[in-house]
C-alpha positions, 0 to 999 in steps of 0.5 A, spaced: 500 500 499 502 506 497 501 512 502 501 519 499 500 525 503 495 529 501 498 537 501 494 542 506 492 547 501 487 540 499 485 540 505 482 547 507 476 547 511 470 547 508 474 543 502 475 537 505 468 536 506 465 537 500 464 533 495 463 536 488 457 534 483 458 536 477 453 534 471 455 535 464 449 536 459 450 534 452 445 534 446 447 528 444 447 520 445 453 516 448 456 511 448 456 508 456 461 502 453 466 506 450 466 511 457 466 506 462 471 502 459 475 509 458 475 510 465 477 504 467 483 504 462 485 511 465 485 509 472 489 502 471 494 504 466 496 511 467 492 515 473 492 510 478 491 515 484 483 516 482 482 509 484 486 510 491 482 512 498 482 518 502 484 516 510 483 520 516 491 519 519 490 516 526 495 521 529 493 528 528 486 526 523 489 529 516 488 526 510 492 521 506 491 517 499 492 510 500 493 506 494 494 500 493 499 496 490 496 492 485 489 493 483 485 486 484 478 483 482 475 486 488 477 493 489 472 498 486 475 503 482 469 507 481 462 507 483 458 507 476 451 507 474 446 508 469 438 509 467 434 511 461 429 516 461 424 516 454 423 524 455 426 528 452 430 533 455 426 539 455 420 535 458 424 533 464 427 539 465 423 545 462 428 550 466 434 548 463 432 550 455 436 555 452 433 562 453 437 565 446 431 570 445 431 573 452 434 579 453 434 579 460 436 576 466 432 569 468 430 567 474 429 559 474 428 554 479 433 552 484 440 548 481 436 542 487 430 541 481 435 537 477 440 535 481 435 530 484 434 528 477 441 527 475 444 523 481 442 517 484 438 518 491 443 514 495 449 518 492 453 521 498 452 528 498 459 530 502 464 526 505 462 525 511 456 522 509 461 517 505 459 508 506 466 505 508 472 505 503 468 509 498 471 510 491 474 517 490 469 518 483 462 517 482 459 517 475 452 516 473 449 518 466 442 519 465 440 518 456 434 522 455 431 521 448 435 527 445 441 528 451 445 525 455 447 528 462 454 525 465 454 526 472 461 525 476 461 526 484 469 528 486 471 530 492 474 536 493 480 534 496 482 531 490 480 536 485 478 543 483 474 544 477 480 545 473 483 538 476 476 535 475 476 537 467 483 534 467 480 528 469 475 528 463 480 530 458 485 525 459 478 520 460 476 522 453 484 522 450 484 515 453 477 513 448 480 516 442 487 513 443 491 518 446 495 516 452 495 522 457 502 525 461 504 522 467 500 525 473 503 531 475 503 532 483 502 524 484 506 524 490 509 530 491 507 537 493 508 541 487 506 548 489 511 548 494 511 555 498 516 558 503 513 557 510 509 561 514 514 563 519 519 565 514 515 571 513 514 578 516 508 579 520 507 585 515 506 581 509 502 575 512 497 579 516 493 584 511 487 587 513 482 585 508 486 579 505 486 572 507 491 571 513 491 567 519 486 570 525 487 571 532 484 566 537 477 569 538 476 573 533 472 569 528 467 569 533 466 577 531 466 576 525 460 571 525 456 576 529 456 581 523 451 577 520 447 576 526 442 580 523 441 577 517 438 571 520 434 574 526 431 579 521 431 575 514 431 567 516 428 565 510 433 564 504 431 562 497 436 559 491 435 560 484 439 559 478 440 566 474 441 566 466 444 572 464 444 572 456 451 574 453 449 580 450 446 583 456 453 582 459 457 585 453 452 591 454 454 592 461 461 590 460 462 595 454 458 601 458 462 600 465 468 600 462 467 606 458 465 609 465 470 607 469 475 608 463 473 616 465 474 616 472 480 613 472 484 615 466 485 607 465 483 601 462 479 598 467 480 591 464 474 588 466 471 581 464 464 578 464 465 575 470 467 582 473 460 584 471 456 577 473 459 577 481 458 585 481 450 583 479 450 577 484 453 581 489 449 587 489 442 582 488 444 579 494 444 586 498 437 588 495 434 588 502 440 592 505 439 599 506 445 601 510 452 602 508 457 597 509 464 594 509 464 588 503 469 583 502 468 580 495 472 573 494 473 570 488 477 563 486 483 564 481 486 558 478 494 558 479 495 553 472 499 557 468 500 562 473 506 558 477 512 555 475 511 548 477 504 549 473 505 552 467 505 549 459 504 541 459 504 540 467 497 545 468 493 539 464 496 533 468 495 537 474 488 535 478 488 536 485 486 543 488 490 550 485 486 555 487 488 562 491 482 566 493 483 573 491 479 579 496 476 585 494 474 590 500 470 596 500 465 600 502 458 599 499 452 602 499 445 601 495 447 606 490 454 603 489 454 601 482 455 595 478 461 598 475 465 600 481 463 593 485 466 590 479 472 595 478 474 593 485 474 586 484 478 586 478 483 591 481 484 585 487 485 580 483 490 582 479 494 584 485 493 578 487 495 574 482 502 577 482 507 572 483 509 575 490 503 575 492 501 567 490 507 565 494 503 569 500 497 567 500 500 559 499 503 560 505 497 562 509 493 557 506 498 552 509 498 556 516 491 557 516 490 549 515 495 546 519 491 551 525 484 548 523 481 555 520 477 555 515 477 560 509 472 566 509 475 572 509 472 577 512 473 583 517 470 582 524 463 586 523 464 586 516 459 583 510 462 577 505 460 575 498 464 570 494 463 568 487 467 562 483 467 562 477 468 555 473 467 557 466 474 557 464 475 550 466 470 547 460 474 550 455 476 545 449 472 539 453 469 535 447 465 529 448 465 527 440 469 521 442 465 517 446 458 519 441 455 512 437 458 516 431 465 517 434 468 513 428 466 518 423 471 522 420 467 529 420 461 529 426 459 536 429 462 538 436 456 536 441 454 542 444 455 542 452 453 546 458 455 544 466 451 545 471 453 543 479 454 544 486 460 544 491 458 546 497 456 543 505 449 542 505 448 546 511 451 552 510 447 558 508 447 559 501 446 567 501 453 568 501 456 565 495 454 564 488 458 561 482 458 562 475 457 554 473 458 556 465 457 560 459 454 557 452 453 561 446 446 564 449 449 566 455 451 564 462 449 560 468 450 561 475 447 559 481 444 564 486 441 565 493 438 570 497 433 572 502 426 572 501 425 579 502 431 580 497 428 575 492 422 579 492 425 586 490 430 583 485 423 581 481 421 588 482 426 591 480 427 587 474 420 589 472 423 597 472 430 596 469 430 590 466 437 591 462 440 594 468 442 600 465 441 604 473 444 598 476 
């Protein structure tokens, strides 16, 4: 048995308990035999670590992989299941139809409405719910009359979404007859970092940035959120669809006004604009001025030397830092200003020196058992995770029944999913799940009071021209 230590950046709270559920929705049929055989060969012949088990180390509870020296016939490499649904996808899930004709934001049912349809009821929703000796990967196929959904449950300890995309690309490559590169980080911490203790205090203890907390400090962070739960106990979860023309319009409009204000191009991305809208939506019920921390997750592939070039596509583990913008906000703060603050802080966080500091802070935070939640005492916080870039270049054509045809149209793909603990309030974070030709699909939650105001506002200003 090989025992492989899991680096600290893969054991951050709450990532250590999350099983990310991801749903790849394709407008095509897939060959189940090809898919199952390809995953089997990927694990047996190439990326054997995917067939290991995550185990708590007895002496301190830290996590490690236990990988058999050889896979015997009794070893479950992955959990596989499938079912047929003779309805069309539109009949089974009306809310998932492409909204190409829509010019304004659409508030749709919660991701839970499709989650229950696309996965088996007995899947563990968190790592703590796993059955004994559970495999890392759970895979379920749902075959509709005109579509296929590939559902994958994966421990966040193993992979972020860019890592999951690398697993799927390697899997589909094996089906095509390609040999995947050796797994990067199989038994080493490739994100080597300078020890936290080597840094002067002024460099690692930064107000408004990710940092190690003093004993008892987090209680005062939580106190800042108490009024939310006292006065607005109920919350609603939804999917939100942002049409691409609307996002492009708002991005161009606010980029122009910010350049006039600050003298340089702000470099806003579509994600910056959507993050700003989601944050402001979440605060619709709050009429007071606040100090807000807006956190993002930033992928380090092709941003650090060890994961530049080819190694980036062979690294499946977590390669994330969490840039945070701290700024005052009130009901009149524009989405352009919020997007600007976000972009400025992401760019600053991705400077090499700051990446190294953040990795050292993550290591020390995890060692002390603290959670990654960047928020100063009595401030408010919101976090946005953007998965869109992870799915670029993902093509399931090799697994279609017509895979041997010399020319075939690429299957359309959109991706939905969950990556949170079930009892965590959903209103303080959101996920930009994917971008399609029509627009962006997001998961979102807000208090019931805020949702009422969001609907009312969209009726008056559907293009968000005054938002």
